[in-house]
C-alpha positions in Angstrom: 72.8 101.0 77.4 71.9 99.7 73.9 69.5 100.4 71.1 68.5 97.0 69.7 66.6 98.1 66.6 66.7 100.9 64.2 64.0 103.4 63.2 61.7 101.8 60.6 62.6 98.3 61.4 59.7 95.8 61.8 59.9 94.0 65.2 57.8 91.4 66.9 55.4 92.3 69.8 57.9 90.8 72.5 61.2 91.9 70.8 63.3 94.2 73.0 63.9 97.6 71.7 66.4 99.0 74.2 68.5 97.6 77.0 68.4 99.8 80.1 70.4 99.7 83.3 70.8 101.5 86.6 74.5 102.4 86.8 74.3 103.6 90.4 75.6 100.2 91.4 78.1 98.3 89.3 79.1 94.6 89.7 82.5 93.3 89.2 82.5 89.7 87.9 85.7 88.1 88.9 87.1 84.8 87.8 88.9 83.3 90.8 91.2 80.2 90.3 89.4 77.4 92.1 92.5 76.7 94.4 92.1 80.3 95.9 88.3 80.3 96.5 88.7 78.7 99.9 90.8 81.6 101.2 88.1 84.3 100.2 84.9 85.3 102.0 82.0 87.4 101.5 82.9 91.1 102.5 86.6 90.9 101.3 87.6 94.2 99.7 88.5 94.4 96.0 90.7 97.3 94.9 90.6 98.4 91.2 94.1 99.0 89.9 95.2 102.5 89.2 92.1 104.0 91.0 91.0 104.6 94.5 87.7 102.7 93.8 87.0 99.7 96.0 84.3 97.1 96.0 83.1 94.3 98.4 82.6 90.7 97.4 79.0 89.9 97.8 78.8 86.4 96.1 81.2 83.4 95.7 79.9 80.9 93.2 79.7 77.2 94.0 80.4 75.7 90.6 83.7 75.5 88.7 83.9 76.8 85.1 85.0 73.7 83.1 86.7 75.9 80.4 89.2 77.8 82.7 88.8 76.1 86.1 87.6 79.4 87.9 84.9 80.2 90.2 82.7 83.3 89.8 82.9 86.0 92.6 80.8 89.1 92.4 81.9 92.4 93.9 79.6 95.4 94.3 80.8 99.0 93.7 78.6 101.5 95.3 77.8 104.9 93.8 78.5 106.3 90.4 82.0 106.0 89.1 83.5 107.9 86.3 86.7 105.9 86.1 85.0 102.7 85.0 82.2 101.7 82.7 79.8 98.8 82.3 81.5 96.0 80.2 85.0 97.3 80.7 87.8 94.8 81.5 89.9 95.9 84.4 92.6 94.6 86.7 91.7 94.1 90.3 93.4 93.1 93.6 91.7 91.4 96.4 92.5 92.7 99.8 92.2 90.5 102.7 92.4 91.2 106.3 95.1 89.1 108.1 95.8 88.8 111.8 99.4 87.6 111.0 102.1 89.8 109.3 102.3 89.3 105.6 105.6 89.8 103.8 106.4 90.3 100.1 109.2 88.2 98.8 110.5 87.3 95.3 109.1 84.0 93.8 112.7 82.7 93.6 113.0 82.7 97.4 110.2 80.0 97.7 110.9 76.3 97.5 108.2 73.7 97.2 108.1 70.2 98.7 105.1 67.7 99.0 102.7 70.6 98.2 103.9 72.9 100.9 106.0 76.1 100.5 109.1 77.0 102.4 111.7 79.6 102.6 115.2 79.6 103.9 116.0 81.8 106.9 119.5 82.7 107.8 120.6 81.4 111.3 124.1 81.4 113.0 124.6 77.8 111.6 123.5 78.6 108.1 119.9 78.4 106.9 116.8 77.1 108.5 113.9 75.7 106.5 110.7 77.6 107.5 107.2 76.7 106.3 105.1 79.5 104.9 101.6 80.1 103.4 101.5 81.8 100.1 98.8 84.3 100.4 98.8 85.6 96.9 101.2 86.3 93.9 101.7 89.5 91.8 104.2 89.3 89.0 107.6 88.2 90.2 106.7 88.4 93.9 104.6 86.5 96.4 102.9 87.6 99.5 103.5 85.0 102.3 102.8 84.6 106.1 104.5 82.2 108.6 106.6 82.2 111.7 108.7 85.2 110.4 109.6 88.7 111.5 110.9 91.8 109.6 114.4 91.2 111.0 114.8 87.8 109.3 117.2 87.5 106.5 116.0 85.1 103.8 117.7 83.5 100.8 116.3 85.1 97.6 118.6 83.3 95.3 119.8 79.7 95.4 116.8 78.3 97.0 117.1 75.4 94.6 120.6 74.5 95.9 119.5 75.0 99.5 116.5 72.7 98.9 118.7 70.0 97.4 121.0 70.3 100.4 118.0 70.1 102.7 116.7 67.1 101.1 120.0 65.3 100.9 120.0 65.2 97.1 123.4 65.1 95.4 125.3 63.8 98.6 127.2 60.5 98.6 125.2 59.5 101.8 
């Protein structure tokens, strides 16, 4: 992996000369935001973006890094991989099995109240407030689960106005 001295250099008897590694098994070191750690488990799959390489989480750390408020997770890639190299920074997605359907919605469709997430589902009378669980985020979208079906129409714009109406804000009550 690395030569630590050059030819002709004087070294101590315990000084390392080379750094060697077995690259048949690579580890991914993933910094997970502390609030997401509870939803992960050993064995969850990790997909490396723009490749068909997957890994499995083999370790979930127990302490929070004070600098960035993350917990270390380690995922193991089996076999040699030409697409990635030791020390490389890569983007990953954690793939979790779910027994409930998961839906992808724009972040603008989600309203927050008392540390809970909600969406507004169209009904005959207007919109119904529906509690959801945010499973993950990717860019401008969120992956959610809840008491939903693929046939539901949801408000993807104006969630702020619907939330204000729901909470009775701005009314002359």
